[in-house]
N, C-alpha and C positions, 0 to 999 in steps of 0.2 A: 504493500499499498505505499502511496507517494502523496503526502501533504506537499501542496504548494500554496499559500497564505497569499491572498490579494487587499488592495483593499477595493469595497465594491461602491458602485455607482460615482464612481471617477470623484470619489472623497480624495481629498490632502491628508497625507499623514505619511507615516513611518512606519516598517515591519523588522523586527528583529529575531534571530531565531540564537537560544541562550538553552542548553540543554537540553533537557525534556519541556521546555516554556515556547510560546511565543508571542510575544508580545509585538501589541499596535498602538502606536505613538498617533492619537490625533492633535489639534488646536484645545481639547477641551480635558483630554482624559489620555490612558493606558489601559488597554484590554487586554487581558492578559489568559491566553489557553493554554492547559496543560497536557499534554502528551505522556500515556503508559503505551509502552508496548517491547517488541525485541526491537534496537535499533539495527539496523543496515546501516544506514549512512546518513551524514548529515552534510548539506550544504551550506549554503548564503543565503539560501533559496527557497528550501524542498529540505524535508525530513520520510526517507525512506525507513519501513518495519515490514519485518516477517509476518507474514499470516499465520502464521505455525501456533498464534497466542490471541489471546482475546487481546484487542486495542482500545483503549480509552481517551477520550477526549471533551476536556470539561472545563467550564469556568471557577472552581475551587480545586485547589491545587491538590493534583495525585490520587484521585476518588479512584477506589479500586473496582475492579469488574464487578465486585460483588456488591457494593454501594451504591454502582449506577445502574444494575439490573433492577434493586430494590425501587430508585426513585421511578424509572422508568414503567414498571410492572405498578407502582400507585399511580402514575399518570396516566397510565394505558385502563384503569377502570374507570377514570374521568372521560374518557373515549364513549362517545353516544353508539350505541350498538344497535341494529337490525330487529333484533329479539326483544330490546326494549321500548324501542322508539315507534316500530310496525311491525307488533309480532304477526302480522298479518301479511305482510311483506318484507320479510328481512332482508334478504339478498336484495331485493331493490332499493331497500334503503342502503345498505353496506359500499353496492357499488354508485350510488348516488354521491352520499358522504366521502365516498372515498377521492373519487373525481374533482368534486367541487374542493377539497380541503387540498390538496393536489398542486391545482393550478390557482388556489389564492396569496397575491404577493404584494408586496408593499412596492407602491410606485413610490418615488424617490421626487420625482419631477413636480408631483403636485400632493405631497405629502398625507399619499391616504391608501387603505386597504382596496384594494380591485383583485377578482377572478374571471380572467380572461379565458381564452377557450381551451388554451392547450400552453403549456409551457415552452414545446418546440416552437410555437406561434410567435410567442412573446420573446425567444433567443432572436428569433429572425427579423423581429421588426425591431431591437432597436433595445427590447428589454421590459416591456409592455405593448398589448397591444388590444383593443375593445373593439369587438364590432357591433351594430345594432341589437340586430335581433338576439343574437345567440347570451348579449349580456342582459336583456329582458329575462331570458327564458333560466339564466342560471341566480337571476331576482327569485323568480317564484318558485324554482327547486330549493332555495336556501331558506322562502321563508317557511319552508315545512317547522323547520325549529332553529332558525337562527336568525332575528330579527335586527340584529344588528350588520351583518354581510349582506341580508337582503336589501336594505334600507343604501348602504355603501356603494352594491352597485347600480341599484335602478336609479340614485341618484347622481352616479359617475358618469353613466350613460347620457342621463338626461341633461345634463347641465354641460356637456357636450358640444350643445347647439351653436349652429353656425348662424352666421351673420344675415345668412339668407333666412333662418325660421325653423329647421328643420333638425332632424338629430342625425349625426352623418353617418354614411356606412360603414366609416370605418377611423381610427382614432389614435393614432401612436407618435411616439417622439419626433418633433419635426416632421408632423404634417395631420392634414385633417382632407377628407375627400370634401371639398366644398363644394361640388359639383353634381354630389347625387343623396339620397337618403337610403333606405332601405324597407323591407316592409313594416306597415305602421303597424305595429300590436303593442309598446306601451303603454297607452291608456287601460288596454284589456289588461296588460299584467299588474300595473301601478293597482288595477282598483281591487283586483285579487288577494296582493298584500296588505290592502286598507282592508279591506275581508275579515282577515285574519285578526290584525291586530288592531284597530280601529282607532289611528293616532291623527286627530285631523290635521296636525301641522305637516305630516307628511304629503297629503294633497296638495298642502296651499305650498309648499317649496316647490311641486314641481308644475302646478296647473295652469301658469303662463306660458311656462316655454312649451307643453304641450297643446295648449289652444296656439300657439304659432304656427305648430307643427302640421296642425291638421289642418288648417288654412292652407298651408304649404299646398296640399296637395290638387285642392280644387283650385288654388288660384297658380299652379302651375305644369300638371299635369294633365289636366282635362283634354279632350281633344272632342267636340261632336258632343259633348254630356257624358263621354265616358272615360275612364282614367287609362291612363298607360304609363309605363315607365320610362326613361330619360336622363341626360345627362348634359348637366349645363354646362359651355365654356367659361373660365374663365384661366387667367394669366399665375401661371404657378412654376418658382425657379426652385432649381437644386434639387429635386426629384429624379428619381429614379426613371427609366425608358419603362420599367413595367407599369409603374403608376402613373407617367404622363400620357400613354398612350388608350387610358380609359376616359380622360377627362371627355367633354363635348363630344363623343363617340359613339357608337354604336357597343361596342364594349362595354362603358360606361353604364350604358342602360341597361345592360345583362347585370352587370352588378349589384346596381341598383334592387333588382328584381330578388337576390338573395339567392338565385339558382341559374347561377352563372353560365351555362354552356346549358342550358335547355332544350331539347329540341323544340322547343313549345316557339323559340324564336327566329328559327332555321330560316320559314321560308317572309317575317315579318319586315317590312322598309323602314329602315332609319331616317327618319324626315330629319335632313343635313341644315334644314333653318329652323324648324323646331326643337330641333336636339330631343328627338322623342321615339320610340319605336312607335309605328302604327297600331298598333294590337289592341283590340277593348280587352284590357284583363281582369277575368273573371274574378281571379286570388286576389290581385288589385283591389277591386273595387269592393271586394266581399271583406277585405280587413280594414277597410277603410271604412263603410257602412259600420260594423263591430267598434272601429273607433270611435266615430262620431255618437254610437251608442253609448257605450262605456263611458265617456268624455264626457254626456248629457247626464250620465248618474252622476256624477266625480261632482260637477256644478250645480247641481241638486243639491248636495252636501253641503257646499260650501256658499248654500244660498246666494246663486247666480244666474236665478232664474232666464234673464234676459237671452245670456250666453246659455243655457240649456237646451232653450227654445230653438233658438240660433242651430244649435249642432241638432236637434231633432230633426229639420227641416233640409238640411243638408242629408242627413240618413236617407229619408222619407225620397229627399230625390233621384239621390245615385241607386236607392232600393226598385222605384220605377224605371229606371235605367238599366238596372243588373237583369231585370225580369224579360227585357227583351231579348238576353243571351240566352233566353228559354229555349231548346230546339225541341217540340213538343215529340214529334216523329223518335228521335233519337233518346229523349228522355232525360237531357242532361245541361246543364249551363255549358256554353260554347264560350270561347274566345273568338274574338271579330276581326275579321281582317279590314281596317276602316281605308283601305285602298281600294278592292274590289266588293268589300260590303258582305263578301260570304265566311260562314263558319270555319274555325278551322278543329282539323279531328283529330288533331293531333292532343291527346289528352294526358294528364298528369293527377293527382292527388288535389291542386290547388282547384280544381273546378265541384270540388264537395264543401269548398268553403263557404258558400250562400248559405248554406247550417249553418255558419257559424255568426253570420249576421241575421240569421232567422227570417229570410226572403223566400222562402218555399212553405206552401203549404204540405201539410202533411204527404197528402198522396203524391204531389210531386217529389218530396224526399224519401216516399219509399220504393218511386221508379227508379230513382237515383243509386239508392241501394242493389238494388234487387237487378238490376239492369247492366250497372257497370260497379258498383264494388266485389257483387257474388260472381264478377263474370271472370273464371277462369283464363279467357283472350286477351284480357283487358289486367284489372287488379290484381282479384284474389290467386289464392295457392299457397302454397308450403310457409314462403315468409312473402307477407306485406307490409306497406303497400312501396311498389314499384313507384320510381318518380317520373316516370312515363310509361304508357301500356304496352302491356309484353306484346300486342302485334305491333308498334310503331318499328319501323326499320331501326330506329336509331336503339332501341332498348340492347341489342345484340353489343353494343358499344361496350357497355357494363363502363362508364367514365363520368364517375362523378355525379353531375345530375342527372348523365344519359341511361335510366335503365336500373340507378341503386337503388338501396333504402338508406331515408334520410329521416334521423326520430323527428323533427319538427313539424315534417308534411304529415308524419302519422300523429304527432301531437296536438292540431291544428283540427285535423277533420275528426278525432276522439271530441275535442270541447262543442264543436260541431252535432255531434252525433248526442252528445248530453241534452242538447235544444229540441229535441222528437222521441217519439216514442217510438225507438229504434235500439230495443235491449238486445238483441241478436247480436247486432251489427258490433254494437257497442262491446260485446263483450267479447267477441270476436278478435277485434282491436287491439283491444287491453291485453288477451292472453296471448295473443299470437306475438306484440310487439313484447313483451315479456319477456317468452322463450329463447326471442332472438336476442338480448339485451343479455341472458343468464349465461347463453352457452358459451361465450364467450367471457365473460366475467369468470366463471364458475372454474371454467377450465383453465384461464391465464388471466385473471386479474385484466383482462383489456375492455375498456366502453372507448369504442368506436366513434368516429366523426360519421362513416356511414359506411353499410354494408351491402354486400353481393347478394341479389336476388335469387339466385340459384344457389350457393352453396351456404350464402346466411354469414359467411365469413368477411371480415373485414381489412384482412391484412395481404389484400393482393395488390394488381397495379393501379387500382381505380383509385388512385390519390385517397388513403384516408389514416387518418391522423389515429395512434392506438390510444389516445385516452386526452379525449377532448368532452366535456362534458356536458355537451346536449346529447349527446347519445343516451345518458344517463335518464332524458326523456321518453325512451321508450317504458320507461320503468316507473315512470312519475305517474304517468296514468293510471296504474294501478295503484298506487298510492293514493290517487284519487278518489279512487275509485269504493277504496275501503272507506275512504270517511274521514282520513286524517288530515284532510285540510277544508275549508266551506266550500259547499256546493257552485262550483264557477256559474253555473245555467243562473241561480236565484240575483236576481239584484239586492242592488243597494237598500 
């Protein structure tokens, strides 16, 4: 084992090694660590130890292995365990708790504790990175039993709001996506966190930013009454080519969707004047209606009746427009090409999102589930839900959003199912999602970014981070279903 001590976060200071002691000298204090083990070699900058006996590194002088073991065991008893917190879903909880805990880090730039999607992404981004909908989902999961971290993450991403008034797709040291947002799930999640803890200050802290973001979509992404994904050009300096290529382009608009390389966008025309994908998007419109509805409830709690009325009217306006995307012959809401005026039959789980907005009637909802959710040529199978239908030519690509299973898609469909009398579909989605998560969790302690729809694996060539926190949403559905959190379909 080779120990190489360093000063973190770019802080000023000096490090020295002396026998079994590492000393870090800062402007304010000396920090000492003590090392116990079979020494092989010590140089000016590192210590080498044999692994043939226990090695201890402690902040108290040469604690013995036995002493440190007792300290660790005492601390370990305080760590939440699924059998105690969620006895009806213990391993789902353990997976969720572990992946969130591991990815929770300190952000020295802003003096805050945050929970990025994974440490791999944070390392490659320069220390930390927050994606919009990923962070809101983390906040919801953390709300199960850690109020402070739920608040910390929800506030962190909301307070990154841009000058144009939207919560950005991504923010990291030295960069914020000023051209695009991401799926509008903020108000929906904030409402659920408030429902658990009922602390009004939390709503007051984020309300104006959420309202600004809500208005952004109607003012900047409306094309002929429909909502479309987009990316607005702006001048940026000193950015790598990978980030520059997305600003004001088709690529940036696809990134705003959160479903980066989805086949749904393959034939969509990108308007280079308005910088919009000219595709009326069922998923975006549904999430936006749900955002309006959730924020209206929050406005009512905060005694803002005029704003609540504004939001309800906007929800009704887009709900009526969403109904025009219903194909009665096909039994599903469909994206619409705004150049040709024709429906697109490239099918994604986002086409079930109208359930989340409570737009379909019960009969329409039943058709959507019977004719498409349970259709083995489209979404049904051993592993569900593929990010593009099984009979789509792109399904065989098995690359990122082209055919793989993504926990946030399953999760948003699950929330929609709870708004209707669809008990079998809800049960099947919960159980199949849980089984998919636990197969790799129990075997290898992995929580994947996405999963292969054919094999259920996450570690193949499909670009899948092995410890990415939103994968735990696959088990979080069951935790909600068992009643460990307030029912999300019930209004405030």
